[in-house]
C-alpha positions in Angstrom: 123.1 98.9 89.5 120.6 96.1 89.9 116.9 96.9 90.3 114.2 94.5 91.7 110.5 95.2 91.7 109.3 93.5 94.8 105.6 94.3 95.0 102.6 95.4 92.9 102.2 98.9 91.7 99.0 100.6 93.1 97.6 103.0 90.6 95.5 105.2 93.0 95.8 108.3 90.9 96.9 109.4 87.4 100.1 110.9 88.8 101.5 107.7 90.2 102.4 106.1 86.8 104.1 109.3 85.6 106.1 109.7 88.8 107.1 106.0 88.8 108.3 106.2 85.2 110.5 109.2 86.1 111.9 107.2 89.0 112.6 104.2 86.9 114.2 106.3 84.2 116.4 108.0 86.8 117.5 104.6 88.1 118.3 103.5 84.6 120.3 106.6 83.7 122.2 106.9 87.0 125.7 105.4 87.2 126.1 105.6 91.0 124.4 106.4 94.3 125.2 110.2 94.0 123.6 110.5 90.6 120.5 108.6 91.7 120.2 110.8 94.8 120.4 114.0 92.7 117.8 112.7 90.2 115.4 111.6 93.0 115.7 115.0 94.7 114.9 116.7 91.4 111.9 114.4 90.9 110.7 115.2 94.5 110.9 118.9 93.7 109.0 118.7 90.4 106.3 116.2 91.3 104.3 114.9 94.3 106.8 112.0 94.9 106.7 112.5 98.6 102.9 112.4 98.7 102.6 109.0 97.0 105.9 107.3 97.9 108.3 106.9 100.8 111.9 106.3 99.9 115.4 106.1 101.4 118.9 104.9 101.1 120.9 102.2 102.8 124.7 101.8 102.6 124.3 99.8 99.3 120.8 100.3 98.2 117.8 102.7 97.4 114.3 101.6 98.3 110.8 102.9 97.4 107.4 102.2 99.0 103.9 103.3 98.3 102.3 105.6 100.9 98.8 105.0 102.2 96.6 107.8 100.9 94.5 107.7 104.0 97.3 108.8 106.4 100.5 109.1 104.4 102.2 106.3 106.2 104.4 104.0 104.1 103.0 100.6 103.2 104.7 97.6 104.8 106.4 96.2 101.8 108.9 97.8 99.4 107.8 98.5 95.8 111.3 98.3 94.5 115.0 98.1 95.6 118.1 99.3 93.7 121.5 97.8 94.7 124.5 99.9 94.1 
């Protein structure tokens, strides 16, 4: 899998770096889309991933965006993309 960081990391709170490191580790340790999806679901259960980040899956990629703290809406640009 190929990972590209496409934008800057906003460090609004102390939780963001810890969550992002878990996501990057999950990407690194996953061999395929299913393993990554399982790891991301576990991170979402154990952290506030959904509060600080929006994410999703395309046919051949995973994407992650920061959320605006003011209203929870995803920022316009992706933070990172992982191609399967």
